[in-house]
N, C-alpha and C positions, 0 to 999 in steps of 0.2 A: 571544603571537602578534604578527606584524608585518604591516604593510601597506606597499605601495610608494608612494612620493611621485613627483612629476613628474621629479625628478632621479635616480630609481632607488634612492633611499635608503629603507630600511625604517623604518616607524613602528609602535609598539606598538598593538595593538587587543585588545579583550576578546572573550570568547566571546559576550557579549550583542551587541556590534557585528557579529560574524560572523553570528549568528542573524538580526538585524534586516536585514542586507543580503540574506541568502538569502530573507527574507520578501518582498522586492520582486519576486520571481519568482512569478507566479501559477501555481498547479498545480491539477490535478484531484485528486479525493479518491477513494481506494479503500479497500476492506476486503479484506485478505488472509485467506483461509481455508485450513484444512487439515483433513484427516480421517485418523486412523490407527486402530489397533485399540482405543484407549481411548475417545476422545470428540472431537467437533469443536472447533475453535479458530478464533477470528477476532480481528483487530486492525486498526485504522485506520492507513493509511499514505499518504503522498504521494510517497515516494521510489520511483518506478516509471518504467520507460522501455523502449522497444523496443531490441533489440540487433541483430537480423538478420532478414531476410525469408526467407532460404534457408540453413539451416533456420530455421523461425519461432522465434525466441528473444526472451525479455524478461528484465528484471531487476527485482528489488525489493531495497531495503536495509532491514535489520532490526537493531535495537540488539543488540549482542553479548550483553549481560547481560539477556536477556529470555526469557520463556517461549516467545514466538513463534519465536525462533532455535532453541531446543531441539526444539520439536515439528515444525518444518519439516525439520530435519536428520533426525529420527527417522522421520518419515512418508515423506519423499522425494517428496512431491507438494504443490502449493499452487495456489490459484486467486486471480486478481486480479479483484475485483468493482468495476467502475467505477461510482461512485455518481451518481445523478441528483439534481437540485435538491431533490426531495422527501425525500431520504435523509439530510438533515442530522441528524435525531434518531438514526438508525442509526450515523452517523459518530461522533457524540458518545458513544453507548452503547459502541461498540467501542474508543473512545479512553480510556474511564474505567478507572482502576485498580481501582475498586470494583465493576465489573460481575460478574455471576455467571460462574462457571467450569464446565467440564465440560458435561454434557448440558443444564444449565439455561441456558447461554450463548445457545442458539438456540431456547429454548422459545417465545419470543414474536416471533421474527424469521421472517417468511415466506421459506422457502428450499426448494431441492430439491438432489438430489445430481448432481454433474457426472460426466463421463467417469471421472475419477480417484477419485470418491467424495467430493470436497471439496464443502462447502456452496456453492451458487450462490444469491445473494440475488435474490428475485423483484423485478421492476420496475427492475432496474439498467439503466443506459445500455448496459452491455456486460459481458462477462466473458471471461477467458482462463484456461483450465484447463490446468495444466502439470505436467510431470514434471521433477523437479529433476535438472539435468545437471552443475552445478558450484556451488561456494560458495567465496568468497574473503574473508578477513578484511581489513578496511580501517579503520584507526583503531578507533573504538568501535562499529563496525557490521560486519555480514556482508552481502556482496553475494551474493544467490541468483540464479542464472541458471536459467531454466526453459524447456523446450521445450514449445511450445503443442501440445496434443493435442485440444483442443476449444475452441470460441469461439462467441460469439453477440453481436449488438448490436442495439439498438433506436434508430434514428435519431430517433424522436419524443420521446425522453427528454432534456431539456436537462441538461448536466453540472453537478455540484456543484463549485464552484471555491473555492479557499482562497488568500487574498492578505493579506499584512501581519497575520497572526494572526486573520483573520476569514473567515467563509463569505461568498461573494459570488454575485450573479446576473449572468449575461452579458446585455448588452443586444443585441438582434438587429435594431434599427431602422436 
């Protein structure tokens, strides 16, 4: 990979350099959930953004070679649970490769079903429940675009933030 210099010349850079630079951008933390005929599924993600207000569209980016990609494609629905500061353990749980799968994945996670049947995490700062309308491969990820069919937010829940590889708290003074 290459980076631009001041004179417009390209300089090589590593995947680690790219990842570190991206880490300079503080993001919120979400758990993407889906529910199909088999079992619920959840995973931590911070690649999430709004796309359109009319119609209400959002996007999430999921690694192409992942179970999350497969189940969202199959189920055709997903929910974005925007985590609050107290949800760091839930974020770490759904980020772990060694977490339980299937029905056991949500056995100790307080949740309810959203409009689409996707798990909605209790106490989250907000959630957006979506019907999948498009997916696009982009490099080693798939971009899922969802139309929001249900949402809720709690302005009293401070957000969980991730910056330079660490969970952070926002100062509000």
